[in-house]
C-alpha positions as CSV (number, residue, x, y, z in Angstrom):
1,M,115.0,103.1,92.8
2,I,113.7,104.0,96.2
3,R,110.9,106.5,96.7
4,F,110.0,108.3,99.9
5,V,107.1,110.2,101.4
6,F,107.8,112.7,104.2
7,G,104.8,112.9,106.5
8,L,106.5,115.7,108.4
9,F,105.5,118.2,105.8
10,L,102.2,116.5,105.1
11,L,103.1,116.1,101.4
12,L,102.8,113.1,99.3
13,A,106.1,113.6,97.6
14,L,108.0,110.7,96.0
15,V,111.7,111.6,95.9
16,A,114.2,109.6,93.9
17,C,117.2,108.4,95.9
18,S,120.1,105.9,95.3
19,N,120.6,102.9,97.6
20,S,123.8,104.4,99.0
21,E,122.1,107.5,100.4
22,S,120.9,107.6,104.0
23,V,117.1,107.4,104.3
24,F,117.0,109.0,107.8
25,D,117.1,112.5,109.0
26,S,119.5,112.6,112.0
27,E,117.4,115.2,113.8
28,Q,114.6,112.6,113.9
29,T,116.7,109.7,115.0
30,R,117.7,110.7,118.5
31,P,116.8,109.2,121.9
32,G,113.5,110.3,123.2
33,I,112.2,111.5,119.8
34,A,109.4,109.3,118.3
35,N,109.6,108.6,114.6
36,I,108.1,106.1,112.2
37,M,109.4,104.5,109.0
38,L,106.8,102.7,106.9
39,L,108.1,100.2,104.4
40,S,105.2,99.9,102.0
41,S,104.5,96.9,99.8
42,I,106.5,96.8,96.6
43,N,105.1,99.5,94.2
44,G,101.9,99.5,96.3
45,I,101.2,103.2,96.9
46,G,98.7,104.7,94.5
47,D,96.4,101.7,94.4
48,N,93.3,103.6,95.6
49,S,92.9,100.7,98.0
50,Y,94.7,99.0,100.9
51,N,98.1,100.7,100.6
52,D,96.7,104.2,100.3
53,Q,94.5,103.6,103.4
54,I,97.6,102.8,105.4
55,L,99.1,106.1,104.3
56,A,95.8,107.8,105.2
57,G,96.1,106.3,108.7
58,L,99.6,107.7,109.1
59,F,98.5,111.2,108.0
60,R,95.6,111.0,110.5
61,F,98.0,110.1,113.3
62,Y,100.4,112.8,112.3
63,E,97.6,115.4,112.5
64,D,96.6,114.1,115.9
65,R,100.1,113.7,117.5
66,G,102.6,115.4,115.3
67,V,104.9,112.4,115.1
68,P,107.0,112.5,111.9
69,F,106.9,109.6,109.6
70,R,108.6,108.5,106.4
71,L,107.4,106.2,103.7
72,V,109.8,104.1,101.8
73,Q,108.5,102.3,98.7
74,P,111.0,99.6,97.5
75,E,110.9,98.1,94.0
76,S,112.3,94.7,95.0
77,M,112.7,92.4,98.0
78,N,116.5,93.0,97.9
79,E,115.9,96.7,98.2
80,A,113.4,96.1,101.1
81,D,116.0,93.9,102.9
82,S,118.6,96.6,102.6
83,L,116.3,99.3,103.9
84,V,115.4,97.2,107.0
85,Q,119.1,96.6,107.8
86,A,119.7,100.3,107.4
87,W,116.9,101.1,109.8
88,L,118.4,98.8,112.4
89,K,121.8,100.4,112.1
90,E,120.6,104.0,112.1
91,N,118.5,103.4,115.2
92,V,121.1,101.7,117.4
93,D,121.0,104.7,119.8
94,T,117.3,105.6,119.7
95,D,114.5,104.4,122.0
96,S,111.3,105.6,120.4
97,S,111.5,104.5,116.8
98,L,108.9,102.3,115.0
99,L,109.4,100.3,111.8
100,I,106.2,99.3,110.0
101,L,106.5,96.4,107.5
102,A,103.2,96.9,105.6
103,S,103.0,93.6,103.8
104,S,102.8,89.9,104.6
105,A,105.6,89.5,102.0
106,Y,108.0,90.9,104.6
107,A,107.4,88.0,107.1
108,G,110.7,86.5,106.0
109,L,112.5,89.7,106.7
110,A,110.8,89.9,110.1
111,Q,111.8,86.3,111.0
112,K,115.5,87.0,110.7
113,L,115.4,90.4,112.5
114,D,117.5,90.7,115.6
115,I,116.0,93.8,117.2
116,R,118.8,93.8,119.7
117,F,120.9,95.5,117.1
118,S,118.5,98.4,117.4
119,G,118.0,100.5,120.5
120,D,115.9,99.5,123.6
121,G,112.3,100.6,123.2
122,N,112.1,100.4,119.4
123,K,109.5,98.3,117.8
124,V,108.6,96.6,114.5
125,L,105.0,96.1,113.4
126,L,104.3,93.5,110.7
127,F,101.1,93.6,108.7
128,E,99.0,90.5,107.7
129,A,101.0,87.9,109.5
130,D,99.1,85.1,111.2
131,S,101.6,84.0,113.9
132,A,103.2,85.5,117.0
133,G,106.4,83.5,116.4
134,F,108.6,86.4,115.5
135,P,111.7,87.8,117.3
136,Q,111.5,90.0,120.4
137,D,109.9,93.4,119.8
138,V,108.4,92.3,116.5
139,Y,104.6,92.5,116.6
140,S,102.1,91.3,114.1
141,F,98.4,91.4,113.2
142,L,96.1,89.7,110.7
143,I,92.9,90.9,109.1
144,D,91.0,87.6,108.9
145,R,89.0,87.7,105.7
146,Y,87.5,84.2,106.0
147,G,84.1,85.4,107.4
148,A,83.7,88.3,105.0
149,S,84.7,86.0,102.1
150,Y,82.2,83.4,103.3
151,L,79.5,86.0,103.4
152,S,80.5,87.2,99.9
153,G,80.1,83.7,98.5
154,A,76.8,83.3,100.2
155,I,75.5,86.6,98.8
156,L,76.7,85.7,95.3
157,G,75.1,82.2,95.4
158,V,72.2,83.4,93.3
159,G,74.4,83.4,90.2
160,T,77.7,82.2,88.7
161,A,81.0,83.3,90.4
162,A,84.7,82.8,90.0
163,V,87.8,83.7,92.0
164,L,90.7,85.5,90.3
165,A,93.8,85.5,92.5
166,A,97.3,86.8,92.0
167,A,99.2,83.5,92.5
168,P,99.0,80.2,94.5
169,G,100.9,79.6,97.6
170,F,99.8,82.6,99.8
171,E,98.0,81.6,103.0
172,T,96.0,84.8,103.2
173,L,94.7,84.3,99.7
174,E,94.0,80.6,100.3
175,T,92.0,81.6,103.4
176,S,89.8,84.0,101.4
177,I,89.3,81.4,98.6
178,E,88.4,78.7,101.1
179,G,85.9,81.0,102.8
180,F,84.3,82.2,99.5
181,R,83.9,78.7,98.3
182,A,82.4,77.5,101.5
183,G,79.8,80.3,101.6
184,Y,78.9,79.9,97.9
185,E,78.6,76.1,98.2
186,A,76.4,76.3,101.3
187,H,73.9,78.7,99.7
188,K,74.1,78.5,95.9
189,K,70.8,78.3,94.0
190,E,72.2,76.5,90.9
191,N,74.4,73.4,90.5
192,D,77.4,75.6,90.0
193,S,80.9,75.5,91.6
194,V,83.4,78.2,92.1
195,A,86.3,78.1,89.6
196,V,89.6,79.6,90.8
197,Y,92.0,81.3,88.3
198,Y,95.4,82.8,88.8
199,V,97.2,85.7,87.1
200,S,100.4,83.7,87.6
201,E,100.6,79.9,88.0
202,K,104.0,80.2,89.7
203,E,103.7,79.4,93.4
204,G,104.6,82.3,95.7
205,D,105.0,84.7,92.8
206,E,105.1,88.1,94.6
207,S,105.3,90.0,91.3
208,A,101.8,88.9,90.4
209,F,100.3,91.3,93.0
210,N,101.7,94.3,91.0
211,D,101.3,92.9,87.4
212,V,98.5,95.2,86.3
213,E,98.7,94.2,82.6
214,S,98.5,90.5,83.3
215,A,95.6,91.0,85.6
216,Y,93.9,93.0,82.9
217,M,94.4,90.2,80.4
218,A,93.3,87.5,82.8
219,T,90.1,89.3,83.7
220,Y,89.2,90.2,80.1
221,T,89.8,86.6,79.0
222,L,87.7,85.3,81.9
223,I,84.8,87.6,81.1
224,F,85.0,87.0,77.3
225,S,85.1,83.2,77.7
226,N,82.2,83.2,80.1
227,F,80.1,85.3,77.7
228,F,80.0,82.4,75.4
229,G,79.1,79.9,78.1
230,E,75.9,79.2,79.8
231,T,75.5,82.6,81.5
232,H,76.6,86.1,80.5
233,D,76.8,87.5,84.0
234,L,79.8,86.4,86.0
235,A,80.7,87.7,89.4
236,I,84.5,87.9,89.9
237,F,85.9,87.8,93.4
238,P,89.4,89.4,92.9
239,L,92.3,88.7,95.2
240,L,94.9,90.7,93.4
241,G,96.5,93.3,95.6
242,G,97.6,96.3,93.6
243,A,97.0,94.4,90.3
244,I,93.2,94.9,90.9
245,K,93.7,98.1,88.8
246,G,94.0,95.9,85.8
247,A,90.8,93.9,86.7
248,R,88.9,97.2,87.1
249,R,90.0,98.4,83.7
250,A,89.1,95.1,82.0
251,V,85.6,95.2,83.5
252,I,85.1,98.7,82.1
253,D,86.5,97.7,78.6
254,A,84.6,94.4,78.3
255,P,81.2,94.9,76.6
256,M,79.5,92.2,78.7
257,G,77.5,92.0,81.9
258,S,80.1,90.6,84.2
259,F,81.2,92.5,87.2
260,V,83.8,92.4,90.0
261,I,83.5,92.7,93.8
262,G,85.4,95.7,95.2
263,M,88.2,94.7,97.5
264,D,89.7,96.4,100.7
265,V,87.9,99.7,100.2
266,D,84.6,100.8,98.8
267,Q,85.3,100.9,95.1
268,S,81.9,101.9,93.8
269,E,83.1,105.4,93.1
270,V,85.9,104.3,90.8
271,L,84.1,101.5,89.1
272,P,80.4,101.4,88.3
273,K,80.3,97.6,87.9
274,V,80.7,96.9,91.6
275,P,77.6,95.7,93.4
276,F,79.4,95.6,96.8
277,S,82.9,95.8,98.2
278,L,84.6,93.6,100.8
279,T,86.3,96.4,102.9
280,V,88.9,96.2,105.6
281,D,89.5,98.9,108.2
282,I,93.2,99.1,107.7
283,K,93.2,102.9,108.3
284,G,91.4,102.5,111.6
285,I,93.7,99.6,112.7
286,V,96.8,101.7,111.9
287,V,95.6,104.6,113.9
288,R,94.7,102.3,116.8
289,Y,98.1,100.7,116.9
290,L,99.9,104.1,116.7
291,Q,97.7,105.7,119.4
292,D,98.4,102.9,121.8
293,W,102.1,103.1,121.0
294,R,102.4,106.8,121.8
295,S,100.1,106.3,124.9
296,G,102.5,103.7,126.3
297,H,100.0,100.9,126.1
298,D,101.5,97.4,125.4
299,W,100.7,95.7,122.2
300,P,99.8,92.0,122.1
301,R,102.5,90.0,120.2
302,Y,99.8,89.0,117.7
303,R,96.2,90.1,117.1
304,S,93.5,89.2,114.6
305,F,90.7,91.4,113.3
306,G,87.7,90.1,111.3
307,L,84.0,90.4,110.4
308,D,82.7,90.4,114.0
309,D,84.8,93.4,115.2
310,G,84.6,95.5,112.0
311,G,88.1,94.6,110.8
312,A,86.3,93.4,107.6
313,A,82.9,94.4,106.3
314,I,80.6,94.4,103.3
315,V,79.5,97.8,101.8
316,F,76.8,97.8,99.1
317,N,76.6,100.0,96.0
318,K,72.9,100.9,95.8
319,E,73.5,102.5,92.4
320,F,74.4,99.2,90.8
321,D,71.1,97.7,89.8
322,A,68.0,96.0,91.3
323,I,69.9,92.8,92.2
324,V,71.5,94.7,95.1
325,E,68.3,94.4,97.0
326,T,68.6,90.6,96.7
327,Y,72.2,90.7,97.8
328,E,71.3,92.9,100.8
329,A,68.6,90.4,101.9
330,R,71.1,87.5,101.7
331,Y,73.6,89.6,103.6
332,K,71.2,90.0,106.5
333,K,70.2,86.3,106.3
334,Y,73.7,84.9,106.4
335,Y,75.7,87.5,108.4
336,D,75.5,85.7,111.8
337,E,76.3,82.4,110.1
338,A,79.4,84.0,108.5
339,V,80.6,85.3,111.9
340,R,80.2,81.8,113.4
341,E,82.1,80.2,110.5
342,E,84.9,82.7,110.9
343,A,85.2,81.8,114.6
344,R,85.1,78.1,113.8
345,H,87.8,78.4,111.1
346,A,90.1,80.4,113.4
347,K,90.1,77.5,115.9
348,K,91.5,75.1,113.3
Protein backbone atom coordinates (compact mmCIF):
# COMPACT_ATOMS: atom_id res chain seq x y z
CA MET A 1 0.00 0.00 0.00
CA ILE A 2 1.30 3.45 -0.91
CA ARG A 3 0.86 6.40 1.43
CA PHE A 4 1.04 10.09 0.54
CA VAL A 5 1.54 13.41 2.27
CA PHE A 6 0.28 16.51 0.47
CA GLY A 7 2.40 19.52 1.44
CA LEU A 8 0.12 21.80 -0.54
CA PHE A 9 -2.33 21.78 2.34
CA LEU A 10 0.32 21.70 5.05
CA LEU A 11 -1.20 18.52 6.40
CA LEU A 12 0.57 15.37 7.41
CA ALA A 13 -2.13 13.17 5.93
CA LEU A 14 -1.34 9.61 4.91
CA VAL A 15 -3.86 8.49 2.33
CA ALA A 16 -4.23 4.91 1.15
CA CYS A 17 -4.03 4.35 -2.60
CA SER A 18 -3.61 1.38 -4.93
CA ASN A 19 -0.65 0.99 -7.28
CA SER A 20 -2.88 1.54 -10.30
CA GLU A 21 -3.96 5.03 -9.29
CA SER A 22 -2.12 8.13 -10.48
CA VAL A 23 -0.01 9.75 -7.78
CA PHE A 24 0.11 13.13 -9.52
CA ASP A 25 -2.24 16.10 -9.67
CA SER A 26 -2.38 17.19 -13.32
CA GLU A 27 -2.68 20.83 -12.26
CA GLN A 28 0.75 20.59 -10.63
CA THR A 29 2.50 18.80 -13.49
CA ARG A 30 2.48 21.42 -16.21
CA PRO A 31 5.40 23.25 -17.84
CA GLY A 32 6.60 26.22 -15.81
CA ILE A 33 5.05 25.03 -12.53
CA ALA A 34 7.54 23.89 -9.88
CA ASN A 35 6.60 20.79 -7.92
CA ILE A 36 8.37 18.22 -5.79
CA MET A 37 7.83 14.55 -5.15
CA LEU A 38 9.65 13.01 -2.18
CA LEU A 39 10.13 9.25 -2.19
CA SER A 40 10.82 8.53 1.47
CA SER A 41 12.70 5.52 2.73
CA ILE A 42 10.57 2.42 3.15
CA ASN A 43 8.27 2.92 6.15
CA GLY A 44 10.57 5.71 7.34
CA ILE A 45 8.20 8.55 8.22
CA GLY A 46 7.33 8.77 11.90
CA ASP A 47 10.78 7.83 13.22
CA ASN A 48 11.20 11.10 15.19
CA SER A 49 14.58 11.26 13.52
CA TYR A 50 16.17 11.54 10.07
CA ASN A 51 13.07 11.01 7.93
CA ASP A 52 10.88 13.37 9.92
CA GLN A 53 13.56 16.07 9.62
CA ILE A 54 13.49 15.68 5.83
CA LEU A 55 9.76 16.32 5.94
CA ALA A 56 10.29 19.30 8.25
CA GLY A 57 12.68 20.75 5.66
CA LEU A 58 10.04 20.40 2.95
CA PHE A 59 7.42 22.12 5.09
CA ARG A 60 9.88 24.93 5.80
CA PHE A 61 10.53 25.38 2.08
CA TYR A 62 6.80 25.31 1.32
CA GLU A 63 6.22 28.06 3.89
CA ASP A 64 8.98 30.18 2.32
CA ARG A 65 8.28 29.58 -1.36
CA GLY A 66 4.83 28.02 -1.69
CA VAL A 67 6.08 25.19 -3.91
CA PRO A 68 3.75 22.19 -3.58
CA PHE A 69 5.25 18.87 -2.62
CA ARG A 70 4.04 15.33 -2.29
CA LEU A 71 5.45 12.58 -0.10
CA VAL A 72 5.18 9.00 -1.24
CA GLN A 73 6.12 6.32 1.28
CA PRO A 74 6.54 2.89 -0.36
CA GLU A 75 6.45 -0.36 1.53
CA SER A 76 8.82 -2.27 -0.77
CA MET A 77 11.59 -1.68 -3.31
CA ASN A 78 9.32 -2.90 -6.11
CA GLU A 79 6.78 -0.27 -5.13
CA ALA A 80 9.51 2.37 -5.07
CA ASP A 81 10.66 1.36 -8.56
CA SER A 82 7.11 1.62 -9.92
CA LEU A 83 6.69 5.08 -8.41
CA VAL A 84 9.93 6.34 -9.96
CA GLN A 85 8.89 5.08 -13.38
CA ALA A 86 5.48 6.70 -12.95
CA TRP A 87 7.14 10.02 -12.09
CA LEU A 88 9.24 9.88 -15.26
CA LYS A 89 6.22 9.21 -17.45
CA GLU A 90 4.00 11.80 -15.80
CA ASN A 91 6.68 14.49 -16.16
CA VAL A 92 7.54 14.02 -19.83
CA ASP A 93 6.17 17.49 -20.68
CA THR A 94 7.20 19.37 -17.53
CA ASP A 95 10.35 21.43 -16.99
CA SER A 96 10.35 22.35 -13.29
CA SER A 97 9.78 19.06 -11.47
CA LEU A 98 12.04 17.59 -8.79
CA LEU A 99 12.16 13.99 -7.60
CA ILE A 100 13.86 13.43 -4.24
CA LEU A 101 15.08 9.91 -3.51
CA ALA A 102 15.54 10.18 0.24
CA SER A 103 17.59 7.05 0.94
CA SER A 104 20.89 5.50 -0.12
CA ALA A 105 18.83 2.34 -0.73
CA TYR A 106 17.57 4.01 -3.92
CA ALA A 107 21.05 4.31 -5.47
CA GLY A 108 20.28 1.31 -7.68
CA LEU A 109 17.10 2.99 -8.94
CA ALA A 110 19.05 6.17 -9.65
CA GLN A 111 21.76 4.29 -11.55
CA LYS A 112 19.30 2.97 -14.10
CA LEU A 113 17.36 6.22 -14.56
CA ASP A 114 17.26 7.74 -18.00
CA ILE A 115 16.19 11.29 -17.19
CA ARG A 116 15.77 11.97 -20.91
CA PHE A 117 12.40 10.23 -20.68
CA SER A 118 11.39 13.16 -18.46
CA GLY A 119 11.16 16.78 -19.52
CA ASP A 120 14.10 19.17 -19.93
CA GLY A 121 14.86 21.03 -16.71
CA ASN A 122 13.64 18.31 -14.34
CA LYS A 123 16.03 16.98 -11.71
CA VAL A 124 16.53 14.04 -9.38
CA LEU A 125 18.25 14.43 -5.98
CA LEU A 126 19.56 11.27 -4.29
CA PHE A 127 20.37 11.29 -0.57
CA GLU A 128 23.36 9.65 1.09
CA ALA A 129 25.18 8.54 -2.07
CA ASP A 130 28.95 8.84 -2.14
CA SER A 131 29.57 9.09 -5.87
CA ALA A 132 28.79 11.50 -8.68
CA GLY A 133 28.64 8.64 -11.19
CA PHE A 134 24.92 8.81 -11.87
CA PRO A 135 23.05 9.60 -15.10
CA GLN A 136 22.54 13.13 -16.37
CA ASP A 137 20.41 15.38 -14.13
CA VAL A 138 20.75 13.00 -11.17
CA TYR A 139 22.51 14.77 -8.28
CA SER A 140 23.66 13.32 -4.98
CA PHE A 141 25.06 14.24 -1.59
CA LEU A 142 26.48 12.40 1.39
CA ILE A 143 26.59 13.31 5.06
CA ASP A 144 30.01 11.99 6.04
CA ARG A 145 29.68 10.66 9.57
CA TYR A 146 33.27 9.47 9.89
CA GLY A 147 34.48 12.50 11.85
CA ALA A 148 31.48 12.63 14.20
CA SER A 149 31.71 8.87 14.73
CA TYR A 150 35.45 9.16 15.43
CA LEU A 151 34.71 11.88 17.97
CA SER A 152 31.96 9.77 19.56
CA GLY A 153 34.38 6.88 19.99
CA ALA A 154 37.01 9.16 21.51
CA ILE A 155 34.44 10.59 23.95
CA LEU A 156 33.28 7.13 25.04
CA GLY A 157 36.82 5.81 25.49
CA VAL A 158 36.46 6.23 29.25
CA GLY A 159 34.25 3.13 29.40
CA THR A 160 33.00 0.08 27.53
CA ALA A 161 31.26 0.58 24.19
CA ALA A 162 29.69 -1.50 21.43
CA VAL A 163 28.19 -0.82 18.02
CA LEU A 164 24.76 -2.17 17.13
CA ALA A 165 24.13 -1.85 13.37
CA ALA A 166 21.22 -2.89 11.18
CA ALA A 167 23.09 -5.24 8.84
CA PRO A 168 26.51 -5.67 7.21
CA GLY A 169 27.25 -4.58 3.67
CA PHE A 170 26.25 -0.92 3.75
CA GLU A 171 29.09 1.49 3.03
CA THR A 172 27.63 4.37 5.06
CA LEU A 173 27.34 2.11 8.13
CA GLU A 174 30.81 0.68 7.65
CA THR A 175 32.22 4.22 7.48
CA SER A 176 30.60 5.09 10.82
CA ILE A 177 31.79 1.84 12.39
CA GLU A 178 35.33 2.43 11.14
CA GLY A 179 35.35 5.99 12.49
CA PHE A 180 33.91 5.02 15.87
CA ARG A 181 36.42 2.21 16.30
CA ALA A 182 39.35 4.43 15.31
CA GLY A 183 38.39 7.16 17.78
CA TYR A 184 37.78 4.68 20.58
CA GLU A 185 41.02 2.77 20.01
CA ALA A 186 43.04 5.99 19.87
CA HIS A 187 41.76 7.32 23.20
CA LYS A 188 40.47 4.42 25.31
CA LYS A 189 41.47 4.27 28.97
CA GLU A 190 41.03 0.54 29.43
CA ASN A 191 42.24 -2.43 27.42
CA ASP A 192 38.86 -2.77 25.74
CA SER A 193 37.90 -3.12 22.11
CA VAL A 194 34.68 -2.20 20.33
CA ALA A 195 32.47 -5.17 19.52
CA VAL A 196 30.10 -4.84 16.55
CA TYR A 197 26.72 -6.55 16.55
CA TYR A 198 24.07 -6.67 13.82
CA VAL A 199 20.29 -6.92 14.00
CA SER A 200 20.45 -9.05 10.85
CA GLU A 201 23.52 -11.01 9.79
CA LYS A 202 22.30 -11.06 6.19
CA GLU A 203 24.50 -8.82 4.06
CA GLY A 204 22.64 -5.91 2.48
CA ASP A 205 19.41 -6.66 4.36
CA GLU A 206 17.40 -3.44 3.85
CA SER A 207 14.53 -4.72 6.00
CA ALA A 208 16.74 -4.57 9.11
CA PHE A 209 16.51 -0.77 9.09
CA ASN A 210 12.79 -1.03 9.79
CA ASP A 211 12.74 -4.14 11.99
CA VAL A 212 11.87 -2.47 15.27
CA GLU A 213 11.13 -5.68 17.17
CA SER A 214 14.41 -7.36 16.20
CA ALA A 215 16.30 -4.20 17.16
CA TYR A 216 14.52 -4.27 20.53
CA MET A 217 15.54 -7.88 21.14
CA ALA A 218 19.13 -7.32 19.98
CA THR A 219 19.52 -4.28 22.24
CA TYR A 220 17.92 -5.91 25.26
CA THR A 221 20.04 -9.05 24.83
CA LEU A 222 23.20 -6.96 24.50
CA ILE A 223 22.42 -4.99 27.66
CA PHE A 224 21.42 -8.09 29.63
CA SER A 225 24.52 -10.09 28.65
CA ASN A 226 26.80 -7.17 29.42
CA PHE A 227 25.26 -6.77 32.88
CA PHE A 228 26.76 -10.11 33.86
CA GLY A 229 30.15 -9.27 32.38
CA GLU A 230 32.97 -7.18 33.77
CA THR A 231 31.06 -3.89 33.64
CA HIS A 232 27.42 -2.96 34.12
CA ASP A 233 27.48 0.21 32.05
CA LEU A 234 27.67 -0.27 28.30
CA ALA A 235 27.52 2.58 25.80
CA ILE A 236 25.69 1.48 22.64
CA PHE A 237 26.39 3.30 19.39
CA PRO A 238 23.29 2.49 17.27
CA LEU A 239 23.31 2.51 13.46
CA LEU A 240 19.79 1.29 12.93
CA GLY A 241 17.80 3.75 10.84
CA GLY A 242 14.12 3.67 11.78
CA ALA A 243 14.69 0.54 13.88
CA ILE A 244 16.30 2.73 16.53
CA LYS A 245 12.80 2.98 17.99
CA GLY A 246 13.28 -0.60 19.18
CA ALA A 247 16.65 0.19 20.75
CA ARG A 248 15.17 3.17 22.58
CA ARG A 249 12.40 1.03 24.01
CA ALA A 250 14.83 -1.68 25.11
CA VAL A 251 16.98 0.81 27.01
CA ILE A 252 13.89 2.06 28.83
CA ASP A 253 12.74 -1.49 29.68
CA ALA A 254 16.14 -2.86 30.71
CA PRO A 255 16.74 -2.35 34.48
CA MET A 256 20.49 -1.86 34.02
CA GLY A 257 22.83 1.09 33.66
CA SER A 258 23.57 0.82 29.95
CA PHE A 259 22.66 3.63 27.57
CA VAL A 260 22.51 4.50 23.89
CA ILE A 261 23.85 7.42 21.90
CA GLY A 262 21.16 9.44 20.15
CA MET A 263 21.38 9.33 16.37
CA ASP A 264 20.57 11.87 13.63
CA VAL A 265 18.58 14.22 15.92
CA ASP A 266 18.86 15.24 19.57
CA GLN A 267 16.99 12.40 21.26
CA SER A 268 17.42 13.45 24.88
CA GLU A 269 13.77 14.54 25.05
CA VAL A 270 12.40 11.16 23.95
CA LEU A 271 14.88 9.02 25.89
CA PRO A 272 16.46 9.92 29.24
CA LYS A 273 19.33 7.42 28.85
CA VAL A 274 21.12 9.48 26.18
CA PRO A 275 24.28 11.34 27.29
CA PHE A 276 24.72 12.87 23.83
CA SER A 277 23.43 12.59 20.28
CA LEU A 278 25.25 12.47 16.95
CA THR A 279 23.05 14.82 14.94
CA VAL A 280 22.92 15.57 11.22
CA ASP A 281 21.52 18.76 9.75
CA ILE A 282 19.36 17.02 7.16
CA LYS A 283 16.61 19.63 7.52
CA GLY A 284 19.06 22.45 6.80
CA ILE A 285 20.62 20.58 3.88
CA VAL A 286 17.19 19.94 2.33
CA VAL A 287 16.24 23.61 2.62
CA ARG A 288 19.59 24.70 1.16
CA TYR A 289 19.24 22.46 -1.88
CA LEU A 290 15.65 23.53 -2.52
CA GLN A 291 16.39 27.24 -2.12
CA ASP A 292 19.26 26.95 -4.63
CA TRP A 293 16.99 25.01 -6.99
CA ARG A 294 14.28 27.67 -7.04
CA SER A 295 16.85 30.48 -7.24
CA GLY A 296 18.28 28.96 -10.40
CA HIS A 297 21.66 28.13 -8.88
CA ASP A 298 23.44 25.10 -10.28
CA TRP A 299 23.92 22.11 -8.01
CA PRO A 300 27.24 20.25 -7.96
CA ARG A 301 26.82 16.70 -9.23
CA TYR A 302 27.99 15.49 -5.82
CA ARG A 303 28.61 17.14 -2.47
CA SER A 304 29.75 15.93 0.94
CA PHE A 305 28.85 17.43 4.33
CA GLY A 306 30.53 16.55 7.61
CA LEU A 307 31.75 17.56 11.04
CA ASP A 308 33.73 20.58 9.86
CA ASP A 309 30.81 22.33 8.11
CA GLY A 310 28.03 21.42 10.55
CA GLY A 311 26.56 18.62 8.46
CA ALA A 312 27.18 16.39 11.50
CA ALA A 313 27.56 17.44 15.14
CA ILE A 314 27.53 16.27 18.76
CA VAL A 315 24.81 17.60 21.11
CA PHE A 316 25.08 16.87 24.84
CA ASN A 317 22.29 16.08 27.29
CA LYS A 318 23.27 17.97 30.44
CA GLU A 319 20.45 16.26 32.37
CA PHE A 320 22.00 12.79 31.96
CA ASP A 321 24.44 12.62 34.90
CA ALA A 322 27.82 13.90 36.03
CA ILE A 323 29.79 11.94 33.45
CA VAL A 324 28.57 14.36 30.78
CA GLU A 325 31.12 16.86 32.08
CA THR A 326 33.85 14.32 31.34
CA TYR A 327 32.39 13.70 27.90
CA GLU A 328 32.28 17.42 27.14
CA ALA A 329 35.92 17.82 28.16
CA ARG A 330 36.94 14.98 25.85
CA TYR A 331 34.84 16.50 23.06
CA LYS A 332 36.80 19.75 23.30
CA LYS A 333 40.10 17.88 23.52
CA TYR A 334 39.55 15.68 20.46
CA TYR A 335 37.31 17.78 18.18
CA ASP A 336 40.08 19.21 15.99
CA GLU A 337 41.65 15.78 15.71
CA ALA A 338 38.32 14.32 14.56
CA VAL A 339 38.00 16.99 11.85
CA ARG A 340 41.50 16.15 10.61
CA GLU A 341 40.76 12.44 10.65
CA GLU A 342 37.59 12.97 8.64
CA ALA A 343 39.50 14.95 6.01
CA ARG A 344 42.20 12.25 5.89
CA HIS A 345 39.61 9.50 5.53
CA ALA A 346 37.81 11.36 2.72
CA LYS A 347 41.01 11.38 0.65
CA LYS A 348 41.33 7.60 0.67
